[in-house]
N, C-alpha and C positions, 0 to 999 in steps of 0.2 A: 420514547418513540414506540408506537404500536407496530406490530409486525406488518410488513407490506402486504397489501391485498392484491391478488391477481384480478380482482373484479374491477378495481379502479381504472379510470381511463388512462391509457398510456400516452407518452409523448411521441412526437413524430420528428426526430432529428433527421437530417439529410443523409440517409444511409448510403447514397451513391458516392459520397465523399470518402468512404472507406477504400475506394479503389486507388487512393493515393499511396497505399502502404508500400508498394514496390518502389515508387519514386522516393519515398522517405528513407527506405533502407539503402537505396543507391546513394542518396545525398550524404548519408552518414559515413559511407566509405571514404568520401573526399573531404569530410569536415575535420578541421583541427581538433575539435572536441574529442573525437575518437582516439586521437593520439595523446589525450590527457590534458589538453589545454584547459586551464581553469580548475582542474581537479588536483587538489593538494595531496600531500603525502598522507596516506591512510593510517600509517603507523600501527597496523594490526587491528584497527577498529572493526569489530564484527558487524556485518550487514546481512539482514535476512530479507530475501526477495520472495514475494508472494504473487503468483500469476492471477490473471483474471478469469472470469467465468468461461468454461469450456477449454481454457488454455492450460498448458502444463509448464513445468519448470523450463523447458526448452525455449519458451517464448521470451524469457528474460536471460537466456544464456549469454547473448552478446553484452548485456549490461554487467553481468557477473564477471565476465572476462575483463572488461574495461576496468572495473573496480579492483580486481585482483592485480592487474598490472600497475595500479596506482598505490599498492600497498595495503589495501583493505582486505578483510577476510570474509568474502561473501559466502553465504550458504543458501542453498535452495530450500524450498518449502517441502519437498518430498511429494509433489503432486504430479501425476500423469495428466490429470485433467481436474480442474477446480469445479467439481459438480457434487461434492459430498455435503453432508450435514455441517452447518457452520459450527455448531456446538462441539461435535466430535473432532472436527478439523482443528478447532482452537486448542483442544487439549494436546494434540500432537505438536502443534506449532509452539505452544508454550514450553513443552519439554525440550524441543530442539533449541529454542531461544535460551533456555536455562543452561543447557550444555555449552552453547557458544560463549555466553558471558562468563561462565566458570572457567573455560579454557583460556580466554583472552584477558580476563581480569578487568574488564571495562564494559560499561553499558553499550548496547547495540543500537544501530539505526535500523528501522524497519521500512522497507519500500514495498508498496503494493499497488498493483494496477487493477482498476475497475473493482470487481468483487474482492480481489485480493487486498485492495486498499481498505475496505470495510473490515476485513479480518485483521489487518494491521492495526487499525485504530482501536479495535476492541482489545488487542494485545497490549497496546500502549496504555489504555485506560486501566486495565486490570493489573498490569505489572510495570508500573513506573520505575521500579527498582532495577528492571532489566533493560528499559528502553530510554535512550536519551533524546531520540528524534524520530519523527514520522514523516514520510513523504508519500502522498497518494497521487496516483496518475489517473485522472478521469473517473474518480470514484464517486458515485451518487449517494453520499451519506444522507443528505436531506430527504431524499425519496429514492430508496434503493431500486424501485421498479420504474423509474422515470426513464424508460428506454424505448427504442423503436418497437412497434408492434410485432415485427418478425422475431425480434429477440425475446419479446414477452412470450411468444408461442414456444420458443425453445425452452424457456424457463418452465412454462406450463407442462411441456412434454416430459422434461426431466422429473418434475415433481410427481407427475402421474405414474411414471415408470417406477420411481422410488416407492411410491405408496403401494404399488402392486407387488413389491418385494424385490425389485432389481437391486443387486448389491452395489454399494458404493455411491448411490445417488441420494440427494436430499428428497425428503417427502413433502407432501402438501402441508403437514403439520409443522414443518420447519419454517414455512412462510407465514401461515396464519393460524397456527396452533400454539400449544404450550411448549413444544420441543425446544425452540430457540428463543423463547421470550426474553430471557436474561441477556442474550446476545443483542437483540434489538434495543433493549433498554440501555445497554452499555454503549452502543453505537451512537446514541444521541447524548452521551455524557461528556462534558468537557474534560480535557486532559489535566493531569496534575501539574501545577507550576513546576518548571524545571524540565519538562518534556516538550521539545519543540515540535511544531506541526506546520508543514507546508503542503497546501492543497494545489495541485496543478490541474488546470482545466483548459479546454479549447472550445471556443464558440462554434467551430466548424466540426465538432465531434459528430460523427455520423451514427453513433449508437446511443449515447447517453445525452439527455438534456443537460447542457452545461450548467444551468442554474442550480441543478441538484447537487453539483460538486462544491458549491460555495458553503462549506461547513462553517457556521458562525463561531465555532471554537478554534478554528485555525489561526495561527499567528500571522499567516500570509497566504493570500490567494494569488497564484502566479498564472497569468494567461499566456498561452502559447498558441501557435497555429499548427495543428496536427490532427490527423485522424485519430479515432479512438484506439484501434488496434496498433496504429503506428506510433503511439507514445512509447512503446517498448524500444523503438529504433529511431525515433525522431531526434535530430540534433538539438532542437529547441528543448525537448524534454530532458535530454542528458545534461544540457547546460543548467536547467532548473534544478536537477538533482545535484550537480556539482556545487552550485551555490548554496543549496540547503545543507549539504554535508559540511561545507566550510563554516556555515553559520552554526551548526550544531557543535562542530569542533571547538570554536571559540567560546561558545556558551559552556561547554563541558570543562574547558580549561579554566574559565573564571570560577566555575563551581568547585573545581578541585583546589584552586588557589585559596578560595574562601574557606574551604574545609580545613586546609592545612594551616591557615592563619588562626582559625578558631582553636584548633588543637594546640598550637604553639602558645596562644594566649592562656589557655587553660593550664598548661604546664607551668607557665610563668607564675600564674596566680597561686598554684599549689606550692 
């Protein structure tokens, strides 16, 4: 994949639909999924949560609390706002993921919203030894800048400020230069067999063109009805995450059983 260009024509999703966020958050308070319905026992499985563009760890705090109550070990990305260089952020995320897996002794699930989903996929591509499953929420992997024009203006503004020397912001070279070229290449790379990938999208997404979320390398594309920002608190999104986690758990159990059987057979042969 080539680096996304700010010059290319942007999509025009129905931005007004993002006004549903408050209703989605209220609906979650009354939904059984918030109490853990459909979410199995995490048994200490580490989960890394990566927020979207302009958002910080707090945007996924409700989901982190939900996972913690179910026995998972969620970890935040350590971001006040996801506006930094993708390459630099990846190094920090990989270090955090490495520590999580070492502490728990099992591969992690990575969940990312929007831009955070792109970072999550690159982590899964580069470190399949650390990741057993990936869930992306409204992440435009096919065309990272297939977003509403107003959001494109925000991306452009951040890149200009970063290029002028503002600390902690990505630069223009991160988007269409050499800075993050390997990141964009890895974003379009299929995952290693044995790493699950569920891409969640919404046709009523008010920020991202939903077609850009249909990554051809995903094992499953799950359509929900939700706003873009609301995917962090949407009952439908949480159900999709719960189903993906159960799917990954079963796949990992089969993988471990196969590994154990192989070791046992080798011992017998010896």
